[in-house]
Backbone as a ProteinNet text record, in pm:
[ID]
protein_1_A
[PRIMARY]
MLINMAPLTNEDKILIKTLRIEKGWGAFRLLREFPSRKWKKGALCDFNKHIDENENTDRKKVAIDCGQRERSKHSNFSGPDM
[TERTIARY]
84.1	0	89.1	63.1	142	63.8	128.5	63.8	127.7	45.4	97	131.7	251.6	295.5	289.7	232.9	218.9	350.4	387.9	506.4	476.6	580.5	562.1	520.1	402	354.5	413.6	395.3	442.1	374.1	245.7	173.5	229	261.2	321.6	455.1	534.9	667.3	657.6	559.5	540.6	502.1	409.9	367	483.4	557.4	669.6	776.1	807.7	909.8	869.1	744	695.7	703.7	657.1	659.9	802.7	891.8	1031.7	1098.7	1080	1146.2	1081.5	948.7	879.6	873.2	853.2	832.7	939.5	1027.5	1133.3	1086.3	974	920.1	1009.2	1026.5	1102.7	1010.7	1070.2	995.3	893.5	933.6	842.2	721.2	742.9	631.6	536.6	591.4	507.8	424.8	487.3	415.2	304.1	330.6	231.8	115.2	145.1	41.4	-41	16.8	-51.9	-50.1	-113.2	-108.2	-179	-275.6	-350.1	-270	-160.3	-79.7	1.9	30.3	105.6	243.1	310.2	444.4	544.1	653.9	764	855.4	899.4	988.9	1117.5	1171.8	1295.8	1282.4	1167.4	1144.2	1138.1	1074.4	1066.7	1204.7	1281.9	1417	1503.9	1497.8	1576.8	1535.3	1405.1	1358.1	1394.8	1382.6	1422.7	1572.3	1651.8	1796.1	1823.9	1753.1	1766.3	1729.7	1621.8	1579.6	1688.1	1738.5	1839.7	1967.3	2007.1	2131.8	2119.2	2000.9	1987.1	1909.9	1843.2	1766.1	1853.1	1849.5	1924	1825.2	1817.8	1724.5	1799.6	1735.3	1792.6	1754.1	1673.2	1626.4	1733.8	1724.9	1818.3	1799.9	1909.2	1901.7	1860.7	1774.8	1727.7	1789.4	1798.8	1855.7	1761.2	1815.4	1733.9	1671.9	1540.7	1467.8	1450.3	1560	1554.4	1631.4	1655.3	1729.7	1878.2	1927.3	2068.5	2139.3	2083.6	2145.9	2275.9	2373.6	2503.5	2540.4	2609.9	2662	2780.2	2798.6	2912.9	3041.4	3140.9	3269.1	3339.3	3298.2	3362.7	3283.6	3175.4	3092	3157.8	3160.2	3217.7	3108.8	2987.9	2875	2893.6	2893.6	2912.2	2793.2	2688.3	2569.6	2546.6	2439.1	2407.8	2508.8	2533.9	2624.6	2553.7	2619.9	2562	2653.1
-116.9	0	123.8	213.8	335.8	454.2	530.5	648.1	771.7	860.2	984.2	1080.9	1134.5	1231.7	1369.8	1463.1	1599.4	1674.9	1750.9	1835.6	1951	2015.6	2129.7	2251.8	2302.7	2423.5	2545.6	2662.6	2785.8	2806.5	2774.4	2787.2	2689.6	2566.9	2468.8	2519.7	2576.1	2624.8	2736.9	2824.4	2932.8	2874.6	2779.7	2715.6	2643.4	2563.7	2488.4	2582.3	2686.1	2781.9	2850.9	2889.9	2955.9	2862.3	2739	2644	2604.2	2599.4	2566.9	2677.5	2801	2913	2945.2	2950.9	2992.3	2883.5	2759.3	2651.9	2543.5	2546.1	2447.3	2309.9	2303.9	2176	2113.4	1982.2	1907.2	1828.2	1745.8	1670.2	1576.3	1504.5	1408.4	1476.9	1590.8	1664.5	1715	1767	1815.3	1701.8	1586.2	1472	1425.6	1428.7	1386	1485.5	1614.6	1716.6	1737.4	1705.9	1727.4	1600.3	1491.4	1365.7	1371.8	1459.5	1467.1	1533.4	1598.4	1668	1572.3	1453.5	1351.5	1399.9	1474.3	1522.1	1408.2	1417.4	1321.8	1367.6	1272.5	1306.2	1368.7	1314.9	1367.2	1510.6	1542.8	1679.2	1775.2	1732.3	1816.9	1834.6	1726.3	1734.4	1829.9	1817.1	1904.8	2050.5	2075.5	2213.1	2269.6	2188.5	2234.1	2264.8	2184.1	2209	2341.7	2364.3	2489.9	2609.3	2595.1	2702	2727.6	2620.1	2634.1	2698.8	2666.6	2719.3	2862.3	2900.7	3028.6	3135.7	3100.2	3199.9	3265.4	3395.7	3472.5	3515.5	3434.4	3465	3473.7	3535.1	3543.9	3422.9	3337.9	3222	3112.7	3028.4	2917.3	2820.4	2778.1	2679.3	2545.6	2474.4	2345.9	2234.4	2118.1	2003.2	1959.8	1912	1862.8	1731.4	1724.5	1610.3	1505.2	1445.3	1345.4	1220.2	1200.8	1084.3	1096.5	1216.3	1235.5	1312.5	1308.8	1381	1313.3	1392.1	1339.6	1398.9	1319.7	1372.7	1461.2	1557.9	1646.5	1565.5	1600	1529.9	1551.6	1658.8	1692.4	1642.7	1570.1	1521.8	1401.5	1400.8	1289.8	1214.6	1218.1	1152.4	1002.1	937.6	792.9	724.8	798.4	739.6	798.8	755.1	808.2	763.7	852.4	818.2	727.2	624.8	531.7	518
0	0	0	-89.7	-104.4	-49.4	37.7	95.7	34.9	-19	-75.6	36.4	30.4	128.8	65.5	138.3	87.2	101.5	-0.6	12.8	107.9	155	244.7	163.6	191.9	124.8	195.7	137.7	201.9	336.7	344.9	471.4	575.5	530.7	620.8	673.8	585	624.1	727.4	710.4	807.7	943.9	943.9	1068.2	1136.1	1059.5	1114	1168.6	1093.4	1136	1266.5	1275.8	1397	1516.6	1500.5	1611.5	1648.6	1551.4	1577.9	1659	1616.8	1682.8	1817.4	1821.5	1943.2	2049.8	2007.3	2104.5	2100.3	1999.6	1991.1	1946.5	1877.9	1834.6	1727.8	1736.6	1638.5	1546.6	1463.5	1363.7	1427.3	1531.9	1592.9	1656.6	1719.5	1780.2	1672.7	1563.3	1453.7	1393.3	1373.5	1318.1	1411.9	1542.2	1640.9	1650.5	1641.8	1656.1	1529.4	1413.4	1285.9	1200.6	1246.3	1170.9	1035.6	1022	895.8	783.9	817.6	716.1	629.5	678	600.7	557.2	647	618	629.9	556.2	568.8	681.6	763.1	873.5	821.8	715.1	658	609.4	550.2	502.8	621.1	730.1	849.1	912.5	919.5	976.2	894.4	762.9	675.9	691.5	697	710.6	847.8	953	1086.2	1091.7	1026	1020.9	949.9	841	767	855.7	931.1	1022.1	1126.2	1186.8	1292.2	1240.9	1119.4	1063.7	1013.1	967.5	899.4	974.9	1080.5	1154.6	1260.2	1263.4	1361.6	1469.6	1577.1	1685.2	1816.2	1913.1	2046.3	2129.8	2075.6	2149.2	2149.7	2250.6	2264.9	2148	2090.5	1983.7	2043.4	1972.9	2022.2	1940.1	1999.9	1929.6	1818.9	1710.9	1600.9	1645.8	1640.4	1692.5	1582.3	1540	1433.4	1471.8	1598.8	1642.2	1615.2	1589.3	1557.4	1668.1	1787.5	1897.3	1935.4	1963.8	2004.6	2138.8	2218.8	2343.4	2314.2	2398.4	2384.8	2397	2318.2	2322.6	2455.9	2524	2649.9	2770	2744	2852.5	2917.9	3048.2	3123.3	3196.7	3145.7	3211.5	3203.5	3317.7	3320.5	3385.9	3415	3475.7	3613.3	3677.5	3809.6	3913.9	4007.7	4116.9	4215.9	4254.7	4351	4468.3
[MASK]
++++++++++++++++++++++++++++++++++++++++++++++++++++++++++++++++++++++++++++++++++

């Protein structure tokens, strides 16, 4: 069974950009909140990455919510202290 996925329209891009900048929403949150839109996860991840790289905001940058989070190279986290 083939499911048609809708491309991101200009209206979609405005909505996604606003939610990304104002609320820090990632691809998974957008897919969960708007299931009827039939967006592709990869398209949302790419657009969110574009927003993060090109938007000059005073807001804290958020991690890209695409399962590509990495620990800091300088992190010495070894688990909870017991």
